[in-house]
C-alpha positions as CSV (number, residue, x, y, z in Angstrom):
1,M,-86.6,181.4,286.2
2,N,-87.7,178.0,286.3
3,T,-89.9,176.2,283.9
4,S,-92.5,173.3,284.1
5,R,-91.3,171.8,281.1
6,D,-88.8,171.1,278.3
7,W,-90.3,172.8,275.2
8,E,-87.5,172.7,272.7
9,K,-88.2,168.8,271.2
10,P,-91.9,170.0,270.2
11,I,-91.0,173.2,269.3
12,R,-88.6,172.1,267.2
13,R,-90.8,169.4,265.4
14,L,-93.7,171.6,264.9
15,E,-91.1,174.2,263.6
16,L,-90.1,171.3,261.1
17,L,-93.5,170.1,260.0
18,M,-94.7,173.7,259.3
19,R,-91.5,174.5,257.3
20,L,-91.8,178.4,259.9
21,K,-89.7,181.6,258.8
22,S,-89.4,182.8,262.8
23,F,-89.8,181.6,266.4
24,P,-93.1,180.9,268.2
25,V,-93.3,183.4,270.7
26,A,-93.7,182.6,274.3
27,F,-95.7,185.4,275.5
28,K,-96.4,186.1,279.3
29,L,-98.1,188.8,281.2
30,F,-96.7,189.5,284.9
31,E,-98.6,190.8,288.0
32,D,-95.5,191.8,289.4
33,R,-93.2,194.1,287.4
34,Q,-89.8,192.9,289.0
35,E,-90.7,189.4,287.9
36,I,-89.1,189.7,284.3
37,S,-85.9,191.0,285.5
38,K,-85.7,187.7,286.9
39,I,-85.7,186.2,283.0
40,P,-82.2,184.7,281.6
41,F,-80.7,187.3,279.4
42,I,-84.3,189.7,278.7
43,R,-83.3,192.9,277.0
44,R,-85.0,196.3,277.5
45,M,-85.4,198.8,275.5
46,N,-83.6,202.6,276.1
47,H,-86.6,203.9,274.0
48,K,-90.0,203.4,273.5
49,S,-91.5,200.6,271.4
50,T,-94.5,199.6,270.1
51,L,-95.8,195.8,270.9
52,C,-95.3,194.8,267.3
53,Q,-91.6,195.8,267.3
54,L,-90.9,193.4,270.4
55,I,-92.7,190.6,268.7
56,N,-90.6,190.9,265.9
57,M,-87.1,191.0,268.2
58,V,-88.1,188.0,269.7
59,R,-89.5,186.1,265.9
60,N,-86.5,187.1,264.2
61,F,-83.7,188.5,266.2
62,D,-84.2,185.7,268.7
63,W,-84.1,188.1,271.5
64,T,-85.9,187.8,274.7
65,V,-87.7,190.9,275.7
66,G,-89.4,192.8,278.5
67,A,-91.5,195.7,278.8
68,E,-93.9,197.8,281.7
69,L,-96.0,200.6,280.8
70,D,-93.4,203.4,280.4
71,D,-91.6,201.8,277.9
72,F,-94.6,201.9,275.1
73,M,-94.3,204.7,272.8
74,S,-98.3,205.1,273.5
75,V,-101.1,203.6,275.8
76,V,-102.6,201.9,272.5
77,C,-100.3,199.0,272.9
78,P,-100.5,198.5,276.7
79,S,-104.0,199.0,276.6
80,I,-104.5,195.8,274.7
81,I,-102.8,193.8,277.1
82,G,-104.5,195.5,280.3
83,L,-101.2,197.1,281.6
84,T,-103.5,200.2,280.9
85,D,-107.1,201.8,280.1
86,I,-107.2,204.4,277.2
87,P,-108.3,207.9,277.9
88,D,-111.4,209.4,276.7
89,Y,-110.2,211.0,273.4
90,M,-109.8,207.6,272.8
91,K,-113.1,206.0,273.8
92,D,-115.0,208.7,271.9
93,G,-113.6,208.2,268.8
94,T,-111.4,211.4,268.8
95,F,-108.1,209.7,268.1
96,R,-109.5,207.0,266.0
97,S,-111.2,209.0,263.5
98,I,-107.8,210.9,262.6
99,V,-107.1,208.6,260.1
100,W,-109.0,205.2,260.2
101,T,-112.5,206.5,259.6
102,K,-114.4,208.4,257.9
103,S,-116.5,210.0,261.6
104,R,-116.0,209.9,265.2
105,A,-118.9,207.8,265.1
106,D,-117.5,205.2,263.1
107,A,-114.1,205.7,265.3
108,K,-115.9,205.1,268.7
109,K,-117.8,202.0,267.5
110,Y,-114.3,200.7,266.0
111,E,-112.7,201.7,269.6
112,A,-115.7,199.5,271.4
113,E,-115.0,196.4,269.2
114,I,-111.5,196.2,270.0
115,P,-110.8,194.0,272.6
116,R,-108.6,194.5,275.3
117,L,-107.6,192.7,278.4
118,P,-109.3,194.1,281.7
119,S,-106.8,197.1,283.3
120,G,-105.2,196.9,286.8
121,K,-104.5,192.9,287.1
122,Y,-100.9,193.2,284.6
123,T,-97.8,195.5,285.2
124,A,-95.4,194.0,282.5
125,V,-95.0,191.8,279.5
126,A,-92.1,189.4,278.6
127,M,-91.5,187.2,275.4
128,A,-89.0,185.0,274.0
129,P,-88.6,182.3,271.5
130,L,-90.2,179.7,273.3
131,V,-87.8,176.7,272.0
132,Y,-85.4,178.0,274.8
133,N,-87.8,177.6,277.6
134,P,-87.6,181.1,279.3
135,F,-90.7,181.0,281.2
136,D,-93.8,179.3,281.5
137,P,-95.7,181.3,278.9
138,D,-99.7,181.9,278.9
139,I,-99.9,181.5,275.2
140,V,-98.1,181.2,272.0
141,L,-98.1,183.6,268.9
142,I,-97.3,181.8,265.7
143,Y,-96.7,184.0,262.3
144,A,-97.0,181.9,259.0
145,N,-98.3,182.1,255.5
146,P,-101.9,181.0,254.8
147,A,-101.3,177.5,253.8
148,Q,-98.9,176.5,257.2
149,M,-102.1,178.1,258.8
150,M,-104.5,176.2,257.5
151,L,-102.2,173.1,258.0
152,L,-102.5,174.7,262.0
153,I,-105.8,174.9,261.8
154,N,-106.7,171.5,260.7
155,S,-104.4,169.8,263.3
156,L,-106.1,171.9,266.3
157,Q,-109.5,170.9,264.7
158,F,-107.8,166.8,264.1
159,E,-109.4,165.9,268.1
160,N,-112.3,167.5,269.6
161,Y,-113.4,169.3,266.6
162,E,-114.6,173.0,266.8
163,V,-115.2,175.5,264.1
164,M,-112.4,178.4,264.2
165,Q,-113.9,181.7,264.0
166,F,-112.0,184.5,262.4
167,Y,-111.7,187.9,263.6
168,C,-110.0,191.1,262.6
169,V,-110.9,194.7,263.8
170,G,-108.7,196.2,261.4
171,E,-105.5,198.4,262.9
172,S,-104.3,197.4,266.3
173,S,-105.1,193.7,265.3
174,C,-102.6,191.7,267.7
175,S,-106.1,192.2,270.0
176,D,-107.7,190.1,267.6
177,A,-104.6,187.4,268.1
178,I,-103.5,188.2,271.8
179,A,-106.3,189.7,273.5
180,R,-108.9,187.5,272.3
181,C,-106.7,184.3,273.0
182,Y,-106.4,185.3,276.7
183,L,-110.2,186.4,277.3
184,K,-111.4,183.0,275.4
185,A,-108.7,180.7,276.0
186,N,-108.7,179.8,272.6
187,P,-106.9,179.7,269.7
188,A,-107.3,183.5,267.9
189,L,-106.3,183.7,264.3
190,S,-106.3,187.2,262.7
191,I,-104.4,189.2,260.0
192,P,-101.8,191.4,261.1
193,C,-102.4,194.9,260.5
194,Y,-100.9,197.8,259.0
195,G,-98.8,199.0,261.8
196,E,-97.7,195.5,262.8
197,R,-96.3,195.4,258.8
198,R,-94.5,198.8,258.9
199,Y,-92.9,198.8,262.6
200,G,-93.4,194.9,263.4
201,H,-92.3,194.4,260.2
202,A,-94.6,191.2,259.6
203,Q,-94.2,190.1,255.7
204,D,-97.2,190.5,253.2
205,D,-98.5,186.6,253.4
206,E,-98.1,186.0,257.0
207,M,-100.4,185.7,259.4
208,V,-101.0,185.2,263.4
209,M,-102.4,182.4,265.7
210,A,-102.1,183.1,269.3
211,I,-102.4,179.4,270.9
212,P,-103.0,178.9,274.6
213,A,-99.8,177.1,276.0
214,E,-102.0,174.3,277.4
215,M,-102.8,173.6,273.8
216,M,-99.7,173.6,271.8
217,D,-99.5,169.4,272.5
218,K,-102.7,169.1,270.7
219,A,-101.7,171.0,267.8
220,L,-98.7,169.1,267.6
221,N,-100.4,165.9,267.7
222,G,-102.6,166.8,265.2
223,M,-100.0,168.0,263.1
224,E,-98.3,164.6,263.5
225,A,-101.5,162.6,262.9
226,L,-102.1,164.6,259.7
227,Y,-98.4,164.1,258.3
228,K,-99.1,160.2,258.8
229,R,-101.8,160.6,256.6
230,G,-100.1,162.4,254.0
231,I,-101.4,166.0,254.7
232,R,-98.2,168.3,254.8
233,Y,-96.0,171.8,254.0
234,P,-95.4,172.2,251.6
235,I,-98.8,171.6,249.8
236,S,-97.9,169.3,246.3
237,Y,-100.0,170.4,243.6
238,A,-101.9,168.4,241.7
239,G,-102.7,170.5,238.7
240,A,-105.5,172.9,237.9
241,E,-106.0,171.4,234.2
242,S,-105.2,167.6,235.2
243,D,-107.2,164.8,236.0
244,V,-106.3,164.9,239.7
245,A,-108.6,161.6,240.6
246,H,-105.2,159.6,241.7
247,A,-104.6,162.8,244.1
248,F,-107.4,162.1,246.0
249,P,-107.9,159.9,249.1
250,A,-109.8,156.7,248.2
251,A,-112.8,157.6,250.1
252,Y,-113.6,160.4,247.5
253,G,-113.8,157.8,244.7
254,A,-114.7,154.8,246.0
255,E,-118.2,154.7,246.0
256,D,-118.4,151.7,243.4
257,M,-115.7,149.6,244.7
258,I,-117.1,150.0,248.3
259,N,-120.8,148.7,246.7
260,K,-118.9,145.9,245.2
261,L,-117.2,144.7,248.4
262,R,-120.1,145.3,250.7
263,G,-122.3,143.7,247.8
264,N,-126.2,142.9,247.5
265,D,-126.4,140.4,249.6
266,N,-126.5,139.5,253.3
267,R,-122.7,139.4,253.6
268,L,-121.2,141.2,256.9
269,L,-117.8,143.2,256.2
270,L,-116.0,143.3,259.8
271,G,-113.0,145.2,259.9
272,V,-110.7,144.0,262.6
273,T,-107.8,146.4,263.6
274,G,-105.4,147.5,266.2
275,S,-101.8,148.8,267.4
276,I,-99.2,145.9,267.0
277,A,-98.8,143.2,269.3
278,T,-102.6,144.0,270.8
279,G,-103.8,140.1,270.0
280,K,-105.6,141.0,267.2
281,T,-104.9,137.2,265.3
282,T,-105.7,135.5,268.2
283,V,-109.2,137.2,268.7
284,A,-109.9,136.8,264.8
285,G,-108.8,132.5,265.4
286,M,-111.7,133.2,268.2
287,L,-114.4,134.6,266.2
288,E,-112.9,132.0,263.5
289,E,-113.9,129.1,265.8
290,L,-117.5,130.6,266.1
291,G,-117.8,130.6,262.1
292,V,-116.6,134.0,260.8
293,R,-114.3,133.4,257.7
294,T,-110.8,135.1,257.9
295,I,-108.8,137.2,255.3
296,D,-105.3,138.1,257.1
297,F,-103.6,141.1,255.7
298,D,-100.3,140.3,257.5
299,V,-100.8,136.9,255.4
300,L,-101.7,138.8,252.3
301,S,-98.3,140.8,253.0
302,R,-96.1,137.8,252.6
303,V,-97.8,136.2,250.0
304,V,-97.6,139.5,247.4
305,V,-93.6,140.0,248.6
306,E,-92.9,136.4,247.6
307,P,-89.5,136.7,245.4
308,D,-90.1,138.0,242.1
309,K,-93.5,139.2,242.4
310,P,-94.1,142.9,241.4
311,A,-94.3,144.2,244.8
312,W,-91.0,142.5,245.8
313,Q,-88.9,143.7,242.6
314,D,-90.4,147.6,243.6
315,I,-89.1,147.0,247.4
316,V,-85.7,145.8,246.7
317,A,-85.3,148.3,243.7
318,F,-86.1,151.0,246.1
319,F,-84.4,149.8,249.4
320,G,-81.3,147.7,247.6
321,E,-80.5,143.7,248.1
322,Q,-79.5,144.5,251.6
323,I,-82.9,143.7,252.9
324,L,-82.8,140.4,251.4
325,A,-82.0,137.2,253.3
326,E,-80.3,133.8,251.9
327,D,-83.2,132.6,250.2
328,R,-83.9,135.8,248.5
329,S,-87.0,136.7,250.5
330,L,-87.3,140.0,252.5
331,D,-85.3,139.9,255.8
332,R,-88.4,141.4,257.3
333,T,-86.3,142.8,260.8
334,K,-83.8,144.5,258.7
335,L,-86.6,146.2,256.5
336,R,-88.4,147.1,260.1
337,E,-85.4,148.8,261.6
338,I,-85.1,150.9,258.3
339,V,-88.5,152.1,257.6
340,F,-89.5,152.7,261.5
341,Q,-87.0,155.0,261.8
342,D,-88.2,157.3,258.6
343,L,-91.8,158.1,257.8
344,E,-91.0,158.7,254.7
345,K,-89.4,155.4,253.8
346,K,-92.4,153.5,255.7
347,K,-94.8,155.0,252.9
348,K,-92.5,154.0,250.1
349,L,-92.9,150.7,251.5
350,E,-96.7,150.8,251.8
351,S,-96.8,152.3,248.2
352,F,-95.7,149.3,247.2
353,Q,-97.3,146.7,249.3
354,H,-100.9,147.9,249.6
355,P,-101.9,148.1,246.1
356,R,-101.1,144.3,245.5
357,I,-102.3,143.2,249.2
358,F,-106.0,145.3,248.0
359,E,-106.0,143.3,244.9
360,E,-105.8,139.7,247.2
361,F,-108.1,141.1,249.6
362,I,-110.9,141.4,246.9
363,K,-110.7,138.5,245.2
364,Q,-111.0,136.5,248.7
365,V,-114.1,138.4,249.5
366,E,-115.8,137.6,246.3
367,Q,-114.8,133.6,246.7
368,Y,-116.3,133.6,250.3
369,A,-119.3,135.5,249.3
370,G,-120.1,133.3,246.5
371,E,-120.0,130.2,248.4
372,D,-122.4,131.7,251.2
373,P,-124.2,134.9,250.5
374,N,-124.9,135.1,254.4
375,V,-120.9,134.9,255.4
376,I,-119.2,137.1,258.0
377,I,-115.7,137.8,256.9
378,Q,-113.3,139.8,259.3
379,A,-110.3,141.3,257.4
380,V,-107.5,141.4,259.9
381,V,-106.0,145.0,259.3
382,P,-103.1,146.2,261.3
383,L,-103.2,149.6,259.4
384,L,-106.5,149.9,258.7
385,I,-107.1,153.5,259.9
386,E,-103.9,154.2,258.7
387,V,-104.6,153.6,255.1
388,N,-108.1,154.9,255.3
389,M,-109.6,151.5,254.8
390,Q,-113.0,152.4,257.0
391,S,-115.3,153.0,254.8
392,L,-115.1,149.2,253.2
393,F,-116.4,147.4,255.8
394,H,-119.7,147.4,257.7
395,N,-118.6,147.3,261.2
396,I,-115.1,147.8,262.6
397,L,-113.5,146.2,265.5
398,M,-111.0,147.3,267.7
399,V,-108.7,144.7,269.8
400,Y,-106.4,146.6,272.4
401,A,-104.3,145.9,275.2
402,S,-101.9,148.5,277.5
403,E,-99.0,150.0,276.1
404,D,-97.1,148.0,278.8
405,E,-98.7,145.2,277.6
406,Q,-98.0,145.7,273.9
407,K,-94.3,146.2,275.2
408,K,-93.6,143.2,276.6
409,R,-95.2,141.0,274.0
410,L,-92.9,142.7,271.2
411,M,-90.3,142.1,273.5
412,K,-90.8,138.6,273.9
413,R,-92.0,137.6,270.3
414,D,-89.4,139.7,267.8
415,G,-86.9,139.8,270.7
416,A,-87.0,143.5,270.3
417,S,-85.0,146.0,272.7
418,E,-87.4,147.9,274.5
419,E,-86.5,151.4,272.9
420,M,-87.5,149.5,269.3
421,A,-90.7,147.8,270.9
422,M,-91.5,151.6,271.9
423,N,-90.8,153.3,268.5
424,M,-92.7,150.5,266.9
425,I,-96.0,151.1,269.0
426,R,-95.6,154.8,268.8
427,S,-94.7,154.9,265.3
428,Q,-98.2,154.1,264.7
429,V,-102.1,155.5,265.6
430,S,-102.6,155.6,269.1
431,V,-105.2,153.2,270.6
432,D,-107.2,156.4,271.5
433,E,-107.4,158.0,268.3
434,K,-108.4,154.3,266.9
435,K,-111.0,154.1,269.1
436,G,-113.3,156.6,267.5
437,Y,-113.3,154.8,264.6
438,C,-114.3,151.7,265.9
439,D,-117.6,150.5,266.9
440,L,-116.9,147.4,268.3
441,V,-114.0,147.1,271.1
442,I,-112.2,144.1,272.7
443,D,-110.1,144.6,275.5
444,N,-107.1,141.9,275.3
445,S,-105.0,143.1,278.1
446,G,-106.4,140.0,280.4
447,S,-106.2,136.4,280.5
448,P,-107.2,134.1,277.6
449,E,-110.4,133.1,278.9
450,Q,-111.4,136.9,279.5
451,T,-111.0,137.6,276.0
452,R,-112.8,134.6,274.5
453,K,-116.2,135.9,276.9
454,Q,-115.8,139.2,274.9
455,V,-115.6,137.2,271.7
456,E,-118.7,135.3,272.1
457,K,-120.5,138.3,273.0
458,L,-119.3,140.1,270.3
459,W,-120.0,136.9,268.1
460,Q,-123.7,137.3,269.2
461,K,-124.2,140.7,268.3
462,L,-122.5,140.4,264.7
463,K,-125.3,137.9,264.2
464,K,-127.9,140.5,265.5
465,I,-126.5,143.2,263.5
466,Q,-126.6,140.9,260.3
467,R,-130.4,140.3,261.4
468,E,-131.5,143.5,261.4
469,R,-129.7,144.7,258.2
470,K,-131.2,141.5,256.7
471,G,-134.8,143.1,257.9
472,S,-133.7,146.4,256.6
473,V,-133.0,145.2,253.3
474,E,-136.1,143.3,252.5
């Protein structure tokens, strides 16, 4: 059966990031029952089964399975996915009251609350490990523990946030994941029910989420972004009885530092950021010509790693003397090749540099503000968003260029190959994501003259912002 995309790479990455124990399940309903016979390696049971048994065969046996109405042990399972309706003795509560409720009235209410797909549209179902590209799935089922599910929820909420509602009808809770996902076209999370644990072997700590197939990229992209910010599974413990201040992101305990940097005078702190090779330095130079004082974090990053300084000592101790040039300075090309291919090593390098850079930054801000209480200071910080420095500045400027323009500049400036250039670009937070944090934007894709016109307008806007701030303070 032909498929519209290759799922292997994104699903393997998702499995790695979540540390999943079982395969994400591709789930598809068919209007024509003959279609499932076209699926490679499909298995049909020679006995009647339950839906949860079939799911377990996929996620733990590595099987591709298919079923029609007559393959199910009872109408309970196929009625949830629209292969049939339920009979009157179920609708009136008789069936459900035998075990699950005190009265038939409760059971009738119970039955009415179970979400089901409308009967008559579908005639067959197929499931398979999504990583093998068996068919284009309607939805994807993921089984994981609560901590893993929390990470998945955070990933789905990372962009275009929506609160996730949780449902559990009780028994037949597969309806809460599968049917709700189909009916609402949104991710649906639930607790596997007693039957799924007894017959489908769902484990004590497992939950299930159904995700529309078209939202899987959103989940993975959010998870990748959170990973870069240190939000990962397994979740490391900070210690219930320990002082955990060091384990919190800086924004949680940085009020004093933020107030100190912003000051009580009329200084204006502008954070300037953008992805690699977008022209941040060019724009900063134009602003400097108009009167803005500049603190360049690229310059600071070189100062703090000069030979024998503390950051230099830490870096050499971790990476070895192989990353040194003949004059004992860091060979930045060698170091870059190492860290851009390994996120963990990249974060380690940043942990050596960033605290020292920040100390130098504070010194320069205090110096410039001491010389002029009405100063406008721009801090050019390539990784401003990645290291969560947004709260330090009154305003944030995003300098961007098209990805193709970035690639050309990197290849020309650094002599990078096209592959290396693209790896460098895509290792950083995307332009679209960064824009969400920035209230000022300059497009540096065009000519210097076009950029300068934008900068001059920005300069007037910054002075207006500063005047309005002064008026509000007074």
